[in-house]
N, C-alpha and C positions, 0 to 999 in steps of 0.2 A: 976835063970832066964834063960830059954832055948834060945839059939841063933836063930835068924831069918833065916830061910833057904834061901839060895841064889837061885834066879831063873835066869836061862840063857835064853837069847833071842835065839830062834831057828835060825840057819843060813839061810840066804836067799837062795832060790833055784836059781841056775844058769839059765840064760835065755835059753829058748828052742833053739835047734839047728836051727829050722825053722825060729825063730825070728831073730837070728843072720844072717842067710843067706839072709833074706829079707832086713835087714839093710845094709848088704854089697852090695847087688844088687842095692839098692837105692843110695848108695854112688857112686858106679861105674857109674850108669846112670846119676847122677848129674854132675860127673866129665867129662863124655863124652859130655854132653850137653854144659857145659861151654867151652869145647875145640872145639866144632863143629863150622863150618862156616855157615852163612846164604847163601844158594846157590839158593834161589828162586828168585833172581834178574832176571827180564825178559829180554830176548835177543831180540826176534822179536818184543815184545811189545815196547822195547826201540827204535827199528828202526822206528816203526810207530809213536812214539812220536816225533822222530826227523823229520820225513817227515811233520807232522802237524806243527811243529815249523817253518820249512822253509816256509811253506805256510802262517803261521801267520806273519812271518817277512815281507813277500811280501805285504800282506794286510795292515799291520801296516805302512809300508813305504809310502802308498798312502793316509794316513790320514792327515788332515789339522791342527789338534790340538793335544796337548799331551793327553787331556782327551779321545779323540777317539782312539789314539794310545794305551793308557793304557788299554782301554776296550778290544781291540783286544787281548792283552796279558793276561788279566784276564780270558777271555773266553778260550784261549789256555791253561792256567794253570789248569782250572777246567777240561777241556777235558783230559789233560795229567795225572792229578791225578786219574781220573776215569779209564782211560785206564791202568795206571800202577797198580792200585789196582786190577783190573780184571785179568791182565796178571800175576801178582804175585800170586794171589790166585790160578789161574789155574795151574801154574807151581808147587806151593807147594802141591796141591792135587795130581798131577802126581807123585811127589817125595815121597808122603806119609808122609809129615811133616805138622805141624800146624804153622800158622803165629804167634801165641802167644807162641811158644816154646822159649827156652832160646836164641838161636841165633837170631831169628826173633824179639824178644822183645828188645834185646840189640841193634839191627840194628835200630829199630824205635826210641828208646830212645836217641840214639846218633845223629840221623838225625833231630829230631824235634827241638832242641834248636836253631840251625842255621836258621831254617825256621821261628821260632817265632821272632828272632832278626831281620831277614830280613824284616818281616812285620812291625815291629816297626820302623826300619830305613826308610822304604818306606814312612810311614805316616809322619815322621819327615822331611824328605827331601821334600816331597810334600808341607807341610805347610810352609816350609822355602823357597819355590820357587827354590829349587836346583834340579829340575827334571832331569837335564842333568846327574846327578850322579846315578839315579835310575837303569838304565840298568847294569852298572858296579856293583852296590851293589847286584842286583839280582844274577848275575853270580857268584860273590865272595861268597855270603852266601850259594847259592845252592852247589857250589863246596866244600865249607867248610863242609857242612852237609854230602855230599857224602864221603869225605875223612874220617870224623869221624866215620860214619856208616860203611864204607868200611873196617875198621879194623876188623870187625866181618864177613866179606864176602870174596869172592874170590879176589885175588890180583889185577885183572884188574879194579875193582870198584874204589878203591882209586886213581888209575892212572887217571881214567876219571875225578875224582874230582880235581886233580891237574891241568889238562888241563883247566877245567872250571874256576878255580881260576886265571890261567894265562890270560884267555880271559877276565875275569872281571877286572883284573888289566889294561889290554890294553884299555878296554872300559872307565875306569875312566880318562885316560890321552889322549884320542883320540878326534878328532874333532867330533862335533855332527852329521855330515854327515855320519860318520862311524857306527852310532848306530845300524841301522838295519842289516848291514852286520855282525857285531860282534854278535848280537843276533842270527842271522841265523846260524853262525858258532858254537856258544856255545851251544845253546839249540837244534839246528837242526843237523848240520853235526857231532858234537861229539857224539850225541845220536845214530846217524845212524852207525857210525864207531864202537863205543864200543858195541852197541847192536848187531851188526853183529858178532863181536869177541866173545861175551858172548854166543850167540846162537850156534856158531860153536864149541866152546870149552866146554861149560857147559850145553848145551841144551837150547831149546827155552823157 
């Protein structure tokens, strides 16, 4: 009985040099994207947000009920979000980066949880009749979000978040009469100061 001939599997061809080069380039690009900072934080846009917040604090201080007071700040929040989105997109286009790139995506994902928690706490405090704690909660959660997101941005951003957290802590343990002054300082003056620094150091 004749032996069965052995068939050898032909050796696999090594990947083409162009394929290996493309893989290496993709790896380098991914590594640089992970290490990059989100630099599209608006400077002059932050200044304008701060100015509008100071105006909102003045208008809110003249309201006769918490419902009217909170409406003023909800309108201000909607305006600030719209302005921040426009200013950020404009700065990103000028820098030639996309908001959905690695740094921008990480910035947003780290900022969002604190805002969601802040919204939940606001509803819980309102239903529990503890409206006096809402201003401090807003400042604390906003500052926390900026600190977390600022880890993927320029160093001045988390510094602003720390000052906001400090303002929120003060608001939680201050007399109700201080409420509008602290809101004007946190959402207004701090945005103006840090927005100006960002505009001068990192572009508008």
